C-alpha positions in Angstrom: -25.4 31.2 23.3 -25.6 28.9 20.3 -27.0 31.8 18.1 -24.2 33.9 19.2 -21.6 31.3 18.1 -23.3 31.0 14.8 -23.1 34.8 14.3 -19.5 34.6 15.1 -19.0 31.6 12.8 -20.7 33.7 10.1 -18.2 36.6 10.5 -15.0 34.4 10.3 -16.5 32.0 7.5 -15.8 29.0 9.8 -18.2 26.2 11.2 -16.4 24.7 14.2 -16.8 21.1 14.9 -16.3 22.0 18.7 -18.2 25.2 19.6 -16.6 25.5 22.9 -13.1 26.2 21.0 -14.6 29.5 19.6 -16.5 30.3 23.0 -13.2 30.1 24.7 -11.3 32.2 22.2 -13.5 35.1 23.2 -13.2 34.6 26.8 -10.8 37.2 28.5 -9.1 36.6 31.7 -10.9 39.4 33.4 -14.4 37.8 32.9 -13.6 34.8 35.0 -12.9 36.9 37.9 -16.5 38.2 37.7 -17.9 34.9 36.6 -16.2 32.1 38.7 -18.7 29.3 37.9 -18.0 29.7 33.9 -17.4 26.4 32.5 -14.5 27.2 30.0 -10.9 28.7 30.7 -9.7 32.1 29.4 -8.3 32.3 25.9 -4.4 32.9 26.6 -3.6 29.6 25.7 -5.4 29.6 22.3 -3.6 32.9 21.9 -0.2 31.4 22.3 -1.0 28.9 19.8 -2.6 31.1 17.4 0.4 33.4 17.5 2.6 30.5 16.4 0.3 29.5 13.6 0.0 33.3 12.4 3.7 33.7 12.4 4.1 30.4 10.2 1.4 31.2 7.7 2.5 35.0 7.2 6.3 33.9 7.0 5.3 31.3 4.4 3.5 33.8 2.5 6.1 36.3 2.5 8.8 33.8 1.6 7.0 32.5 -1.4 5.8 35.9 -2.8 8.7 38.3 -2.1 12.2 38.0 -3.0 13.5 40.7 -0.5 16.2 39.9 2.0 15.5 38.6 5.4 15.6 41.8 7.2 12.8 43.6 5.0 10.7 40.4 5.0 10.8 40.6 9.1 9.7 44.1 8.8 6.9 43.4 6.4 5.8 40.4 8.7 5.9 42.8 12.0 3.7 45.2 10.1 1.3 42.6 9.2 0.9 40.8 12.5 1.6 43.6 15.0 -1.0 44.6 17.7 -2.4 47.5 15.8 -3.2 45.6 12.7 -4.7 42.7 14.5 -6.9 45.0 16.3 -7.9 46.5 13.3 -8.7 43.0 11.9 -10.6 42.3 14.8 -12.9 45.6 14.3 -13.3 44.7 10.6 -14.5 41.2 11.2 -16.7 42.1 14.2 -15.1 40.3 17.0 -15.7 42.9 19.8 -19.4 42.2 20.4 -18.5 38.7 21.2 -15.8 39.3 23.7 -16.4 38.3 27.1 -14.7 40.5 29.6 -15.0 42.2 32.9 -17.3 45.4 33.3 -13.9 47.5 33.7 -12.4 46.1 30.5 -15.4 46.8 28.7 -15.2 50.6 29.6 -11.7 50.9 28.6 -11.2 52.0 24.9 -7.7 53.0 24.7 -4.5 50.8 24.3 -5.8 48.0 26.7 -8.7 47.4 24.4 -6.5 47.3 21.3 -4.3 44.7 22.9 -7.4 42.7 24.1 -8.8 42.6 20.3 -5.3 41.6 19.0 -5.1 38.9 21.3 -8.7 37.7 20.4 -7.7 37.4 16.6 -4.8 35.1 17.8 -7.2 33.1 19.9 -9.5 32.6 17.2 -6.8 31.5 14.9 -5.7 29.0 17.6 -9.1 27.7 18.0 -9.6 27.2 14.3 -6.3 25.4 13.9 -7.1 22.9 17.1 -10.6 22.3 15.5 -9.6 21.7 12.1 -6.0 22.1 11.4 -3.5 24.1 9.3 -5.6 24.6 6.1 -8.7 26.5 7.6 -6.4 28.5 9.8 -4.3 29.5 6.8 -7.7 30.3 4.9 -8.6 32.8 7.6 -5.2 34.5 8.1 -5.0 34.8 4.3 -8.4 36.4 3.8 -8.5 38.6 6.9 -4.8 39.5 7.6 -2.5 38.9 4.6 -5.1 40.7 2.3 -3.7 43.9 4.1 -0.3 43.4 2.6 -1.1 46.2 -0.2 -1.6 48.6 2.6 1.7 47.8 4.2 3.5 48.5 1.1 1.6 51.2 -0.3 1.6 53.2 3.2 5.1 51.8 4.2 3.9 50.6 7.4 6.9 48.5 7.5 9.3 51.6 8.1 10.4 52.0 11.5 9.5 55.4 13.0 12.8 57.2 12.4 13.0 56.1 8.8 9.4 57.4 8.5 9.8 60.6 10.0 13.0 61.3 8.1 11.2 60.5 4.9 8.2 62.9 5.8 10.5 65.6 6.9 12.6 65.6 3.6 9.3 65.3 1.6 7.5 68.2 3.3 10.1 70.5 4.4 13.2 69.5 2.6 15.2 69.1 5.7 16.8 66.0 7.4 16.0 65.7 11.0 18.6 65.5 13.7 18.4 64.0 17.2 20.0 65.6 20.4 20.6 64.3 24.0 18.3 66.5 26.1 19.3 64.7 29.4 20.6 61.4 30.6 20.9 59.9 34.2 21.7 56.7 36.0 24.6 54.1 36.1 25.9 52.5 33.2 24.0 49.4 33.7 20.8 51.4 34.2 21.0 54.3 31.8 18.0 56.6 30.7 18.0 59.1 27.9 15.8 61.9 26.9 16.3 62.7 23.1 14.9 65.5 21.4 14.2 65.5 17.4 14.6 68.5 15.6 13.7 69.8 12.1 16.3 72.7 11.6 16.3 74.4 14.9 13.0 73.5 15.8 12.4 70.8 18.6 9.4 68.7 17.2 9.0 66.1 20.2 11.0 64.1 22.7 11.4 60.5 23.7 12.7 58.5 26.6 14.4 55.5 26.7 17.2 53.1 28.2 19.2 53.5 25.2 19.9 56.3 22.6 18.3 54.3 19.9 15.1 53.4 21.9 14.9 57.2 23.0 15.4 58.3 19.4 12.8 55.8 18.2 10.2 57.1 21.0 11.0 60.7 19.8 10.5 60.0 16.1 7.0 58.3 17.1 6.0 61.3 19.1 7.2 63.7 16.2 4.9 61.9 13.8 2.1 62.5 16.0 2.9 66.1 16.9 3.1 66.9 13.1 0.3 64.7 12.0 2.5 63.1 9.5 1.1 59.8 8.1 -2.2 60.4 9.6 -4.0 60.8 6.2 -2.9 57.4 5.2 -4.2 55.9 8.3 -7.8 57.4 8.0 
């Protein structure tokens, strides 16, 4: 176990005073269901703390380095610290082999695994912060997460799906997409909408949501996937 923690410390370039904090950052709740005598708690409290530290460090970085208005800075931050980005960081660092989870979780390679990986990054940040304070936590965040800012800007990862779909449609086809309500149901306090996104007369995809805005956003997300737009930037 000590050698495993040493390996983890090498990956995150941080030597902990309290090794159990780093161990705990790797413990998913499901692991404890199968190992009830395990001496440590799961990582959710560390994740809670790490999320707050990550938000402060990323906000401070964006404030000091970009003069954009608040709304744009918020979009930048969202792109930097969302689950997809943090899961990517976890894979780059090599956290996955250190995660302790149930056999069922180990088999899951979809969205649930991405969520678990993202949470582990935040838990590591929380562990670093508790162990040695703000400066080492900031160093990890700067080197491992904020270093992706160039990708956020060059690939326009800060754009919402509707803006991205519109830009891609105009660039590739020369047509501005439109959105049409395909169906809606439910009382006013619990409405549901299915909205289609069209390029000319061609329906590209549909999206469902509890408001027209959320359904349009989902339709745009599905439209990007259906057309394969932007995927070459993610490869």
